[in-house]
DSSP file (Angstrom, degrees, kcal/mol; ACC not computed):
  #  RESIDUE AA STRUCTURE BP1 BP2  ACC     N-H-->O    O-->H-N    N-H-->O    O-->H-N    TCO  KAPPA ALPHA  PHI   PSI    X-CA   Y-CA   Z-CA
    1    1 A M              0   0    0      0, 0.0     3,-0.1     0, 0.0     2,-0.0   0.000 360.0 360.0 360.0 129.5  212.8   92.0   -4.0
    2    2 A P        -     0   0    0      0, 0.0     2,-0.1     0, 0.0     0, 0.0  -0.324 360.0 -99.7 -68.2 150.5  212.8   95.6   -2.6
    3    3 A S        -     0   0    0      1,-0.1     0, 0.0     2,-0.1     0, 0.0  -0.420  18.2-151.5 -69.3 141.7  212.4   96.0    1.2
    4    4 A Q  S    S+     0   0    0     -2,-0.1     2,-0.3    -3,-0.1    -1,-0.1   0.433  72.5  89.2 -89.7  -0.7  208.9   96.9    2.4
    5    5 A F  S    S-     0   0    0    113,-0.1    -2,-0.1     1,-0.0     3,-0.1  -0.750  76.8-124.7-101.8 144.8  210.4   98.7    5.4
    6    6 A L        -     0   0    0     -2,-0.3    49,-0.2     1,-0.1    -2,-0.1  -0.519  39.3 -95.1 -77.7 152.0  211.4  102.4    5.6
    7    7 A P        -     0   0    0      0, 0.0    49,-2.8     0, 0.0     2,-0.3  -0.333  49.4 -95.5 -64.2 153.9  215.0  103.2    6.6
    8    8 A D  B  >  -a   56   0A   0     47,-0.2     4,-1.7     1,-0.1    49,-0.2  -0.564  23.6-151.9 -78.5 127.7  215.4  103.9   10.3
    9    9 A Y  H  > S+     0   0    0     47,-3.0     4,-2.6    -2,-0.3     5,-0.2   0.863  95.2  55.8 -67.3 -37.7  215.4  107.6   11.2
   10   10 A G  H  > S+     0   0    0     46,-0.4     4,-2.4     2,-0.2    -1,-0.2   0.907 107.4  48.8 -62.6 -41.9  217.6  107.1   14.3
   11   11 A L  H  > S+     0   0    0      2,-0.2     4,-2.2     1,-0.2    -1,-0.2   0.880 110.3  52.7 -64.8 -37.1  220.3  105.5   12.2
   12   12 A F  H  X S+     0   0    0     -4,-1.7     4,-1.1     2,-0.2    -2,-0.2   0.936 109.0  48.8 -61.2 -46.7  220.0  108.4    9.7
   13   13 A L  H ><>S+     0   0    0     -4,-2.6     5,-2.3     1,-0.2     3,-0.6   0.906 110.1  51.5 -62.0 -41.2  220.5  110.9   12.6
   14   14 A L  H ><5S+     0   0    0     -4,-2.4     3,-1.7     1,-0.2    -1,-0.2   0.907 107.0  53.4 -60.1 -41.1  223.5  109.0   13.8
   15   15 A S  H 3<5S+     0   0    0     -4,-2.2    -1,-0.2     1,-0.3    -2,-0.2   0.730 105.5  55.3 -66.5 -20.7  225.0  109.1   10.3
   16   16 A Q  T <<5S-     0   0    0     -4,-1.1    -1,-0.3    -3,-0.6    -2,-0.2   0.370 126.5 -99.5 -92.5   3.4  224.5  112.9   10.3
   17   17 A G  T < 5 +     0   0    0     -3,-1.7     2,-0.3     1,-0.3    -3,-0.2   0.517  68.9 151.9  94.5   5.7  226.5  113.2   13.5
   18   18 A V      < -     0   0    0     -5,-2.3    -1,-0.3    -6,-0.2    -2,-0.1  -0.560  46.8-122.6 -70.3 131.0  223.7  113.5   16.1
   19   19 A Q    >   -     0   0    0     -2,-0.3     3,-2.0     1,-0.1    91,-0.3  -0.499  12.7-124.2 -74.9 141.6  224.9  112.2   19.4
   20   20 A P  T 3  S+     0   0    0      0, 0.0    90,-1.2     0, 0.0    91,-0.8   0.788 111.4  53.1 -56.6 -28.4  222.9  109.3   21.0
   21   21 A S  T 3  S+     0   0    0     88,-0.2    -2,-0.0    89,-0.1    -3,-0.0   0.498  80.1 122.2 -87.2  -2.8  222.4  111.4   24.2
   22   22 A A    <   -     0   0    0     -3,-2.0     2,-0.7     1,-0.1    88,-0.3  -0.342  66.1-124.3 -61.4 136.8  221.0  114.4   22.3
   23   23 A R        -     0   0    0     86,-0.1     2,-0.4    84,-0.1    86,-0.2  -0.762  27.8-163.5 -85.8 118.3  217.5  115.4   23.5
   24   24 A L  E     -E  108   0B   0     84,-3.6    84,-2.6    -2,-0.7     2,-0.5  -0.840   2.7-153.0-103.4 139.7  215.2  115.4   20.6
   25   25 A V  E     -E  107   0B   0     -2,-0.4     2,-0.4    82,-0.2    82,-0.2  -0.953  11.9-176.8-119.3 130.9  211.8  117.2   20.8
   26   26 A F  E     -E  106   0B   0     80,-2.8    80,-2.9    -2,-0.5     2,-0.4  -0.945  10.5-151.0-125.1 145.8  208.7  116.3   18.8
   27   27 A F  E     +E  105   0B   0     -2,-0.4    78,-0.2    78,-0.2    77,-0.2  -0.908  69.2   6.2-120.1 146.1  205.3  118.0   18.8
   28   28 A D  E    S-     0   0B   0     76,-1.3    76,-0.2    -2,-0.4    -1,-0.2   0.931  73.7-174.3  51.9  58.0  201.9  116.6   18.1
   29   29 A V  E     -E  103   0B   0     74,-2.6    74,-2.7    -3,-0.2     2,-0.2  -0.737  20.8-131.4 -85.2 118.7  202.9  113.0   17.8
   30   30 A P  E     -E  102   0B   0      0, 0.0     2,-0.9     0, 0.0    72,-0.2  -0.514  11.6-147.9 -72.9 135.9  199.9  110.8   16.8
   31   31 A I  E     +E  101   0B   0     70,-3.1    70,-0.9    -2,-0.2     3,-0.2  -0.792  41.4 137.3-108.5  88.5  199.5  107.7   18.9
   32   32 A D        +     0   0    0     -2,-0.9    64,-0.1     1,-0.5     2,-0.1  -0.662  55.8  19.9-178.9 125.0  198.0  105.0   16.7
   33   33 A P  S    S-     0   0    0      0, 0.0    12,-0.6     0, 0.0    -1,-0.5   0.652  71.1-153.5 -85.6 172.8  198.7  102.1   16.5
   34   34 A L  E     -BC  44  95A   0     61,-2.3    61,-3.0    -3,-0.2     2,-0.4  -0.821   7.2-159.6-101.1 147.6  200.5  100.9   19.6
   35   35 A T  E     -BC  43  94A   0      8,-2.5     8,-3.2    -2,-0.3    59,-0.2  -0.960  10.5-152.4-124.8 146.4  202.8   97.9   19.6
   36   36 A R  E     +     0   0A   0     57,-2.3    56,-4.6    -2,-0.4    57,-0.3  -0.773  21.9 167.9-118.2  85.6  203.9   95.8   22.5
   37   37 A P  E     -     0   0A   0      0, 0.0     2,-0.3     0, 0.0    -1,-0.1   0.746  67.6  -5.1 -73.0 -22.7  207.3   94.5   21.6
   38   38 A A  E >  S-B   41   0A   0      3,-0.6     3,-1.6    53,-0.0    54,-0.1  -0.964  93.0 -65.5-158.5 167.6  208.1   93.2   25.1
   39   39 A L  T 3  S+     0   0    0     -2,-0.3     3,-0.1     1,-0.3    46,-0.0  -0.369 121.2  11.2 -58.5 141.3  206.7   93.1   28.6
   40   40 A R  T 3  S+     0   0    0     45,-0.3    23,-0.9     1,-0.2     2,-0.4   0.703 109.6 104.8  60.8  23.0  206.6   96.5   30.2
   41   41 A T  E <   -BD  38  62A   0     -3,-1.6    -3,-0.6    21,-0.2     2,-0.4  -0.996  44.1-177.3-135.3 131.5  207.3   98.2   26.8
   42   42 A V  E     - D   0  61A   0     19,-2.4    19,-3.6    -2,-0.4     2,-0.4  -0.984  12.4-161.8-123.5 138.3  204.9  100.0   24.5
   43   43 A S  E     -BD  35  60A   0     -8,-3.2    -8,-2.5    -2,-0.4     2,-0.5  -0.953  11.8-161.6-127.0 141.2  206.1  101.4   21.2
   44   44 A V  E     -BD  34  59A   0     15,-2.3    15,-2.7    -2,-0.4     2,-0.4  -0.987  15.0-168.4-117.7 125.3  204.6  104.0   18.8
   45   45 A T  E     + D   0  58A   0    -12,-0.6     2,-0.3    -2,-0.5    13,-0.2  -0.940  16.5 150.6-118.4 137.2  205.9  103.9   15.2
   46   46 A L  E     - D   0  57A   0     11,-2.8    11,-2.9    -2,-0.4     2,-0.3  -0.904  38.3-105.3-149.1 177.0  205.4  106.5   12.6
   47   47 A S  E     - D   0  56A   0     -2,-0.3     2,-0.3     9,-0.2     9,-0.2  -0.830  24.8-169.9-112.5 153.6  207.0  107.9    9.5
   48   48 A I  E     - D   0  55A   0      7,-2.3     7,-2.9    -2,-0.3     2,-0.5  -0.972  15.3-134.9-136.8 149.2  208.9  111.2    9.1
   49   49 A E  E     - D   0  54A   0     -2,-0.3     5,-0.2     5,-0.2     3,-0.0  -0.928  16.3-177.3-115.6 128.2  210.1  112.9    5.9
   50   50 A E  E >   - D   0  53A   0      3,-2.7     3,-2.8    -2,-0.5    -2,-0.0  -0.776  63.3 -60.3-102.7 159.0  213.4  114.5    5.3
   51   51 A P  T 3  S-     0   0    0      0, 0.0    -1,-0.1     0, 0.0     3,-0.0  -0.161 123.9  -6.9 -48.2 116.3  213.9  116.1    1.9
   52   52 A G  T 3  S+     0   0    0      1,-0.1     2,-0.3    -3,-0.0    -3,-0.0   0.438 123.5  76.9  81.8   0.4  213.4  113.3   -0.6
   53   53 A Q  E <   - D   0  50A   0     -3,-2.8    -3,-2.7     2,-0.0     2,-0.4  -0.988  60.5-148.4-148.7 134.7  213.2  110.4    1.8
   54   54 A H  E     - D   0  49A   0     -2,-0.3     2,-0.3    -5,-0.2    -5,-0.2  -0.804  22.1-168.3 -95.8 143.6  210.7  108.9    4.2
   55   55 A Y  E     - D   0  48A   0     -7,-2.9    -7,-2.3    -2,-0.4     2,-0.4  -0.929  20.8-122.8-129.2 153.0  212.0  107.2    7.4
   56   56 A A  E     -aD   8  47A   0    -49,-2.8   -47,-3.0    -2,-0.3   -46,-0.4  -0.780  29.7-175.1 -91.4 141.2  210.5  105.0   10.1
   57   57 A M  E     - D   0  46A   0    -11,-2.9   -11,-2.8    -2,-0.4     2,-0.4  -1.000   3.3-170.1-138.3 133.5  210.7  106.3   13.6
   58   58 A S  E     - D   0  45A   0     -2,-0.4     2,-0.5   -13,-0.2   -13,-0.2  -0.969  10.7-154.8-128.3 146.4  209.6  104.5   16.8
   59   59 A F  E     - D   0  44A   0    -15,-2.7   -15,-2.3    -2,-0.4     2,-0.5  -0.976  12.3-153.2-116.1 123.7  209.3  105.7   20.4
   60   60 A D  E     - D   0  43A   0     -2,-0.5     2,-0.5   -17,-0.2   -17,-0.2  -0.855   4.4-160.0-100.0 131.0  209.6  103.1   23.1
   61   61 A F  E     + D   0  42A   0    -19,-3.6   -19,-2.4    -2,-0.5     2,-0.4  -0.950  15.5 176.2-112.1 124.5  207.8  103.8   26.4
   62   62 A I  E >   - D   0  41A   0     -2,-0.5     3,-1.8   -21,-0.2   -21,-0.2  -0.962  48.8 -27.0-130.4 143.5  209.0  101.9   29.4
   63   63 A G  T >> S+     0   0    0    -23,-0.9     3,-1.9    -2,-0.4     4,-0.7  -0.267 131.7   5.3  58.3-130.2  208.1  102.0   33.1
   64   64 A P  H 3> S+     0   0    0      0, 0.0     4,-1.6     0, 0.0     3,-0.3   0.742 122.4  70.4 -61.0 -23.4  206.7  105.3   34.2
   65   65 A R  H <> S+     0   0    0     -3,-1.8     4,-2.3     1,-0.2    -2,-0.2   0.802  90.2  61.6 -64.6 -26.4  206.8  106.7   30.7
   66   66 A I  H <> S+     0   0    0     -3,-1.9     4,-2.9     2,-0.2    -1,-0.2   0.914 101.3  52.5 -63.1 -41.7  203.9  104.3   29.9
   67   67 A D  H  X S+     0   0    0     -4,-0.7     4,-1.5    -3,-0.3    -2,-0.2   0.917 109.0  49.9 -58.2 -43.7  201.8  106.2   32.5
   68   68 A E  H  < S+     0   0    0     -4,-1.6     4,-0.4     2,-0.2    -1,-0.2   0.909 112.1  48.0 -61.9 -42.9  202.7  109.4   30.7
   69   69 A L  H >< S+     0   0    0     -4,-2.3     3,-1.5     1,-0.2    -2,-0.2   0.950 112.4  46.8 -63.6 -49.2  201.7  108.0   27.3
   70   70 A L  H >< S+     0   0    0     -4,-2.9     3,-1.8     1,-0.3    -1,-0.2   0.727  95.9  75.9 -68.9 -20.2  198.4  106.5   28.5
   71   71 A A  T 3< S+     0   0    0     -4,-1.5    -1,-0.3     1,-0.3    -2,-0.2   0.694  83.6  66.8 -64.1 -18.0  197.5  109.8   30.2
   72   72 A V  T <  S+     0   0    0     -3,-1.5    30,-0.3    -4,-0.4    -1,-0.3   0.585  89.7  81.4 -80.3  -7.6  196.7  111.4   26.8
   73   73 A F  S <  S-     0   0    0     -3,-1.8    28,-0.1    -4,-0.2    27,-0.1  -0.687  90.8-103.5 -96.2 150.2  193.7  109.0   26.4
   74   74 A P    >>  -     0   0    0      0, 0.0     4,-2.5     0, 0.0     3,-0.5  -0.324  45.0 -98.2 -64.9 157.4  190.2  109.5   28.0
   75   75 A E  H 3> S+     0   0    0      1,-0.2     4,-2.5     2,-0.2     5,-0.2   0.839 119.2  51.6 -51.8 -47.4  189.6  107.3   31.0
   76   76 A P  H 3> S+     0   0    0      0, 0.0     4,-1.7     0, 0.0    -1,-0.2   0.921 114.8  43.7 -60.5 -40.3  187.6  104.5   29.4
   77   77 A A  H <> S+     0   0    0     -3,-0.5     4,-2.4     2,-0.2    -2,-0.2   0.895 111.5  54.5 -68.9 -39.5  190.2  104.0   26.7
   78   78 A R  H  X S+     0   0    0     -4,-2.5     4,-2.2     1,-0.2    -1,-0.2   0.910 107.3  50.5 -60.5 -43.0  193.0  104.3   29.3
   79   79 A E  H  X S+     0   0    0     -4,-2.5     4,-1.9     1,-0.2    -1,-0.2   0.914 110.6  48.8 -62.1 -43.5  191.4  101.5   31.3
   80   80 A A  H  X S+     0   0    0     -4,-1.7     4,-2.0    -5,-0.2    -1,-0.2   0.880 109.8  52.6 -64.5 -38.0  191.1   99.2   28.3
   81   81 A L  H  X S+     0   0    0     -4,-2.4     4,-2.4     1,-0.2    -1,-0.2   0.893 106.9  52.2 -65.4 -39.4  194.8   99.9   27.4
   82   82 A W  H  X S+     0   0    0     -4,-2.2     4,-2.0     2,-0.2    -1,-0.2   0.895 108.3  51.2 -64.2 -38.4  195.9   98.9   30.9
   83   83 A H  H  X S+     0   0    0     -4,-1.9     4,-0.9     2,-0.2    -1,-0.2   0.914 109.9  50.4 -62.5 -41.7  194.0   95.6   30.5
   84   84 A W  H >< S+     0   0    0     -4,-2.0     3,-0.6     1,-0.2     6,-0.3   0.918 112.4  46.9 -61.0 -43.9  195.7   95.0   27.2
   85   85 A L  H 3< S+     0   0    0     -4,-2.4   -45,-0.3     1,-0.2    -1,-0.2   0.805 107.8  56.0 -70.3 -29.3  199.1   95.7   28.9
   86   86 A D  H 3< S+     0   0    0     -4,-2.0     2,-0.8    -5,-0.2    -1,-0.2   0.675  88.3  90.0 -75.0 -16.4  198.3   93.5   31.8
   87   87 A D    X<  -     0   0    0     -4,-0.9     3,-1.9    -3,-0.6     4,-0.1  -0.731  64.3-160.0 -86.8 109.6  197.7   90.5   29.5
   88   88 A R  G >  S+     0   0    0     -2,-0.8     3,-1.1     1,-0.3    -1,-0.2   0.717  86.7  67.3 -61.9 -21.3  201.0   88.7   29.0
   89   89 A T  G 3  S+     0   0    0      1,-0.2    -1,-0.3    -3,-0.0    -5,-0.0   0.569  85.8  70.6 -77.9  -6.9  199.6   87.1   25.8
   90   90 A T  G X   +     0   0    0     -3,-1.9     3,-2.3    -6,-0.3   -54,-0.2   0.454  64.8 123.8 -90.7   1.1  199.5   90.5   24.0
   91   91 A V  T <  S+     0   0    0     -3,-1.1     3,-0.1     1,-0.3   -52,-0.1  -0.434  78.9  22.7 -61.1 130.7  203.3   90.7   23.7
   92   92 A G  T 3  S+     0   0    0    -56,-4.6    -1,-0.3     1,-0.3     2,-0.1   0.308  99.6 123.8  93.2  -7.3  204.1   91.2   20.0
   93   93 A E    <   -     0   0    0     -3,-2.3   -57,-2.3   -57,-0.3     2,-0.4  -0.464  53.0-140.9 -86.4 158.1  200.6   92.5   19.1
   94   94 A H  E     -C   35   0A   0    -59,-0.2     2,-0.5    -2,-0.1   -59,-0.2  -0.903  14.4-155.1-110.4 145.4  199.6   95.8   17.5
   95   95 A L  E     -C   34   0A   0    -61,-3.0   -61,-2.3    -2,-0.4     2,-0.4  -0.963   5.7-149.5-128.8 116.1  196.6   97.7   18.7
   96   96 A Q        -     0   0    0     -2,-0.5     2,-0.4   -63,-0.2   -64,-0.1  -0.684  26.5-139.8 -78.6 134.0  194.6  100.1   16.5
   97   97 A L        -     0   0    0     -2,-0.4     3,-0.2   -66,-0.1    -1,-0.0  -0.762   9.3-149.6-105.6 142.0  193.1  102.7   18.7
   98   98 A S  S    S+     0   0    0      1,-0.4     2,-0.1    -2,-0.4     3,-0.0  -0.848  92.4  27.3-149.0 112.7  189.7  104.3   18.7
   99   99 A P  S    S-     0   0    0      0, 0.0    -1,-0.4     0, 0.0     2,-0.1   0.527  95.6-149.3 -77.8 157.0  189.7  107.1   19.6
  100  100 A T        -     0   0    0     -3,-0.2     2,-0.3    -2,-0.1   -68,-0.1  -0.314  11.4-151.0 -80.5 173.0  193.2  107.9   18.8
  101  101 A A  E     -E   31   0B   0    -70,-0.9   -70,-3.1    -2,-0.1     2,-0.4  -0.901   5.4-138.0-141.3 169.6  195.3  110.4   20.8
  102  102 A T  E     -E   30   0B   0     -2,-0.3     2,-0.7   -30,-0.3   -74,-0.1  -0.999  10.2-140.7-134.4 133.9  198.1  112.9   20.3
  103  103 A V  E     -E   29   0B   0    -74,-2.7   -74,-2.6    -2,-0.4     3,-0.2  -0.857  14.4-158.2 -90.7 119.6  201.1  113.6   22.5
  104  104 A A  E    S+     0   0B   0     -2,-0.7   -76,-1.3     1,-0.2     2,-0.4   0.850  76.7  17.3 -68.5 -35.9  201.6  117.4   22.4
  105  105 A H  E     +E   27   0B   0    -78,-0.2     2,-0.4   -77,-0.1    -1,-0.2  -0.965  68.4 177.2-145.2 118.7  205.2  117.4   23.5
  106  106 A L  E     -E   26   0B   0    -80,-2.9   -80,-2.8    -2,-0.4     2,-0.4  -0.984   9.7-164.3-130.1 124.0  207.5  114.4   23.4
  107  107 A E  E     +E   25   0B   0     -2,-0.4     2,-0.3   -82,-0.2   -82,-0.2  -0.885  21.7 161.1-105.6 139.1  211.2  114.4   24.3
  108  108 A A  E     -E   24   0B   0    -84,-2.6   -84,-3.6    -2,-0.4     2,-0.3  -0.957  28.8-142.8-148.7 163.5  213.4  111.4   23.3
  109  109 A T        -     0   0    0     -2,-0.3   -88,-0.2   -86,-0.2   -86,-0.1  -0.796  35.3-108.5-120.0 169.7  216.9  110.3   22.8
  110  110 A L        -     0   0    0    -90,-1.2   -89,-0.1   -88,-0.3  -100,-0.1   0.817  52.2-166.6 -71.9 -29.1  218.2  108.0   20.1
  111  111 A G        -     0   0    0    -91,-0.8     2,-0.2     2,-0.1    -1,-0.1  -0.138  36.8 -31.9  73.1-173.1  218.8  105.1   22.5
  112  112 A A        -     0   0    0      1,-0.1     2,-0.3   -92,-0.0     0, 0.0  -0.525  68.0-103.2 -82.1 147.1  220.8  102.0   21.8
  113  113 A I        -     0   0    0     -2,-0.2     2,-0.4  -103,-0.0    -1,-0.1  -0.536  41.8-167.3 -68.0 130.8  220.9  100.5   18.3
  114  114 A Q        -     0   0    0     -2,-0.3     2,-0.5    -3,-0.0    -1,-0.0  -0.958  10.7-153.7-122.6 141.5  218.7   97.4   18.1
  115  115 A R        +     0   0    0     -2,-0.4     2,-0.2     3,-0.0    -2,-0.0  -0.967  17.5 179.4-117.0 122.1  218.6   94.8   15.4
  116  116 A G    >   -     0   0    0     -2,-0.5     3,-1.5     1,-0.0    -2,-0.0  -0.549  46.5 -90.3-110.4 179.7  215.4   92.9   14.8
  117  117 A V  T 3  S+     0   0    0      1,-0.3    -1,-0.0    -2,-0.2    -2,-0.0   0.864 126.3  39.7 -57.6 -39.9  214.4   90.2   12.4
  118  118 A D  T 3         0   0    0      1,-0.2    -1,-0.3     0, 0.0  -113,-0.1   0.166 360.0 360.0-101.2  17.9  213.2   92.7    9.8
  119  119 A E    <         0   0    0     -3,-1.5    -1,-0.2  -112,-0.0    -2,-0.2   0.396 360.0 360.0-111.4 360.0  215.9   95.3   10.3
């Protein structure tokens, strides 16, 4: 049975010789949905296309970076997001956002390779 998951963009970049510490810059990153893979971690996953191939890409926000992420939402939505993050029972959940938001400028590194159940 073929995999329902896209290949990982970070692993692709590593295979192309990009160093893990390289600063990557992305513009107009859509924030929807949010995932909460662990306490104090929020993740945004999207797809990106290289010629002929789509890849999955995720951005993990930890600590103060969560504040930066939530700052792109209007105040009522930001307050609701903080309540969601304060609830320990929401770990592992995905949250569809309305209204959605966009991060105009996002800098990231490849980070450490992680292996999950579905990777």
